[in-house]
Residue frames as qw, qx, qy, qz and C-alpha x, y, z in Angstrom:
[[0.358, 0.670, 0.026, 0.650, -43.03, 36.13, 89.67],
 [0.400, -0.063, -0.447, 0.798, -41.87, 38.84, 91.96],
 [0.234, -0.288, -0.051, -0.927, -44.98, 41.02, 91.95],
 [0.234, 0.002, 0.766, -0.598, -47.64, 40.67, 94.64],
 [0.544, 0.439, 0.580, -0.417, -50.70, 40.35, 92.36],
 [0.514, 0.426, 0.622, 0.409, -51.99, 39.97, 88.84],
 [0.116, 0.962, 0.246, 0.018, -53.05, 43.62, 88.87],
 [0.344, -0.802, 0.322, 0.367, -49.49, 44.67, 89.79],
 [0.570, -0.056, 0.656, 0.491, -48.12, 42.57, 86.93],
 [0.383, 0.711, 0.525, 0.268, -50.54, 44.12, 84.44],
 [0.071, -0.987, -0.006, 0.145, -49.50, 47.60, 85.62],
 [0.498, -0.560, 0.495, 0.440, -45.84, 46.65, 85.30],
 [0.582, 0.258, 0.644, 0.425, -46.31, 45.33, 81.74],
 [0.258, 0.915, 0.309, 0.028, -47.73, 48.70, 80.72],
 [0.284, -0.824, 0.275, 0.406, -44.30, 50.27, 81.33],
 [0.382, -0.239, 0.693, 0.563, -42.42, 48.38, 78.60],
 [0.371, 0.592, 0.685, 0.207, -45.52, 48.45, 76.40],
 [0.063, 0.967, 0.176, -0.171, -45.61, 52.23, 76.69],
 [0.352, -0.680, 0.420, 0.487, -41.87, 52.54, 76.22],
 [0.421, 0.003, 0.750, 0.510, -42.08, 50.79, 72.85],
 [0.374, 0.778, 0.469, -0.187, -44.95, 52.91, 71.54],
 [0.313, 0.922, -0.104, -0.203, -43.85, 54.48, 68.28],
 [0.045, 0.691, -0.708, -0.139, -40.74, 52.33, 67.87],
 [0.859, 0.158, -0.461, -0.158, -39.68, 48.85, 66.88],
 [0.322, -0.558, 0.698, -0.311, -38.54, 46.27, 69.41],
 [0.704, 0.033, -0.698, -0.127, -38.13, 42.53, 69.96],
 [0.490, -0.480, 0.473, -0.553, -39.33, 41.10, 73.28],
 [0.512, -0.003, -0.859, 0.026, -38.72, 37.60, 74.61],
 [0.544, -0.545, -0.020, -0.638, -41.53, 37.36, 77.11],
 [0.682, -0.522, 0.349, -0.375, -40.80, 36.08, 80.61],
 [0.499, 0.393, -0.772, 0.008, -38.02, 33.50, 80.14],
 [0.227, 0.040, -0.933, 0.277, -38.88, 30.26, 81.95],
 [0.416, 0.001, 0.382, -0.825, -42.31, 31.51, 83.13],
 [0.759, 0.125, -0.295, -0.566, -44.25, 29.23, 80.82],
 [0.689, 0.098, -0.718, 0.024, -42.55, 25.89, 81.51],
 [0.158, 0.088, -0.736, 0.652, -42.23, 26.60, 85.22],
 [0.544, -0.149, 0.041, -0.825, -45.99, 27.25, 85.36],
 [0.734, -0.048, -0.643, -0.213, -46.43, 23.47, 85.31],
 [0.453, -0.019, -0.726, 0.517, -45.12, 23.37, 88.89],
 [0.214, -0.158, 0.264, -0.927, -47.72, 25.82, 90.21],
 [0.308, 0.337, 0.802, -0.385, -51.05, 24.90, 91.80],
 [0.310, 0.503, 0.719, 0.365, -53.84, 24.89, 89.18],
 [0.021, 0.930, 0.349, -0.113, -55.27, 28.31, 90.06],
 [0.277, -0.768, 0.275, 0.507, -51.86, 30.00, 90.06],
 [0.451, -0.022, 0.701, 0.552, -50.94, 28.25, 86.79],
 [0.264, 0.700, 0.616, 0.246, -54.09, 29.54, 85.09],
 [0.105, -0.948, -0.104, 0.282, -53.44, 33.03, 86.40],
 [0.391, -0.518, 0.474, 0.595, -49.89, 32.97, 85.04],
 [0.401, 0.263, 0.726, 0.492, -51.10, 31.82, 81.61],
 [0.119, 0.874, 0.467, 0.070, -53.73, 34.59, 81.53],
 [0.254, -0.868, 0.098, 0.415, -51.15, 37.17, 82.60],
 [0.441, -0.233, 0.602, 0.623, -48.77, 36.07, 79.88],
 [0.300, 0.559, 0.675, 0.377, -51.57, 36.34, 77.32],
 [0.058, -0.952, -0.261, 0.149, -52.39, 39.82, 78.65],
 [0.379, -0.662, 0.325, 0.559, -48.73, 40.79, 78.35],
 [0.436, 0.151, 0.674, 0.576, -48.62, 39.60, 74.73],
 [0.157, 0.793, 0.552, 0.205, -51.67, 41.74, 73.98],
 [0.219, -0.921, -0.061, 0.316, -50.27, 44.81, 75.73],
 [0.421, -0.485, 0.474, 0.603, -46.91, 44.57, 73.99],
 [0.370, 0.239, 0.728, 0.525, -48.43, 43.85, 70.57],
 [0.177, 0.851, 0.379, -0.317, -50.57, 47.00, 70.64],
 [0.101, 0.781, -0.406, -0.464, -47.63, 48.41, 68.73],
 [0.934, 0.332, 0.101, -0.083, -47.47, 46.28, 65.56],
 [0.492, 0.715, -0.450, 0.209, -43.75, 47.03, 65.28],
 [0.369, -0.537, 0.689, -0.318, -43.04, 45.12, 68.49],
 [0.718, 0.130, -0.664, -0.164, -42.25, 41.46, 67.90],
 [0.556, -0.469, 0.504, -0.465, -43.15, 39.38, 70.95],
 [0.641, 0.176, -0.744, -0.070, -41.91, 35.82, 71.41],
 [0.768, -0.511, 0.149, -0.356, -43.22, 33.71, 74.29],
 [0.077, 0.540, -0.830, 0.115, -40.39, 31.75, 75.88],
 [0.905, -0.082, -0.232, -0.347, -41.07, 28.00, 75.89],
 [0.716, -0.542, 0.439, 0.011, -38.01, 26.86, 77.87],
 [0.087, 0.524, -0.789, -0.310, -35.70, 24.24, 76.41],
 [0.700, 0.108, -0.531, -0.466, -36.73, 21.06, 74.57],
 [0.470, 0.025, -0.852, 0.230, -35.71, 18.71, 77.39],
 [0.138, -0.056, 0.535, -0.831, -37.87, 20.55, 79.96],
 [0.585, 0.314, 0.442, -0.604, -41.39, 20.12, 78.59],
 [0.475, 0.184, 0.802, 0.312, -42.63, 17.74, 75.91],
 [0.038, 0.067, 0.466, 0.881, -43.80, 19.15, 72.58],
 [0.261, -0.552, -0.705, -0.361, -47.52, 18.43, 73.07],
 [0.406, -0.680, -0.479, 0.380, -47.59, 19.94, 76.55],
 [0.272, -0.367, 0.051, 0.888, -45.60, 23.02, 75.59],
 [0.018, -0.275, -0.585, -0.762, -47.87, 23.55, 72.56],
 [0.331, -0.687, -0.638, -0.105, -50.89, 23.55, 74.88],
 [0.416, -0.618, -0.257, 0.616, -49.21, 25.95, 77.30],
 [0.230, -0.093, 0.306, 0.919, -48.18, 28.26, 74.46],
 [0.134, -0.493, -0.638, -0.576, -51.73, 28.39, 73.14],
 [0.420, -0.731, -0.528, 0.105, -53.10, 29.14, 76.59],
 [0.425, -0.549, -0.067, 0.716, -50.48, 31.89, 77.03],
 [0.306, 0.857, 0.151, -0.386, -51.56, 33.70, 73.87],
 [0.470, -0.295, 0.571, 0.605, -48.88, 32.62, 71.39],
 [0.424, 0.559, 0.634, 0.325, -51.35, 33.02, 68.53],
 [0.058, 0.983, 0.173, 0.011, -51.35, 36.79, 69.14],
 [0.464, -0.696, 0.357, 0.416, -47.55, 36.83, 69.53],
 [0.399, 0.710, -0.477, -0.331, -44.95, 36.83, 66.78],
 [0.780, 0.206, -0.591, -0.008, -43.94, 33.31, 67.77],
 [0.793, -0.606, 0.066, -0.021, -42.09, 31.50, 70.51],
 [0.241, 0.750, -0.590, 0.177, -38.47, 31.18, 71.59],
 [0.958, -0.213, -0.180, 0.065, -36.42, 28.25, 72.87],
 [0.799, -0.042, -0.179, 0.572, -33.23, 27.99, 74.93],
 [0.033, 0.886, 0.003, 0.463, -33.39, 31.60, 76.15],
 [0.412, -0.783, 0.346, -0.313, -32.20, 31.05, 79.72],
 [0.667, -0.371, 0.646, -0.009, -30.91, 27.47, 79.75],
 [0.449, 0.504, -0.617, -0.404, -29.11, 25.99, 76.78],
 [0.743, -0.092, 0.640, -0.173, -30.05, 22.37, 76.13]]
């Protein structure tokens, strides 16, 4: 991502989370962040997955906000691997996951 640290990302996520307080919204979380995490060194990959899970939690504080974790497109990551990544990124607390958000396949 473009932010210098995990703490900066968590602070940034609070802005859209706060903006949706009291209203309904649909959020597709971080297009391409999940599948591209595979290309990161192990420590950075784990941090990204934890940050995505934190973002799901922050956005879902408002039960009227539907959050979908972007899983890339089907030709990018195999089903078993993407299922593992989705679980580690907090999809169980999300409304679901999305496909083909940024790259149609």
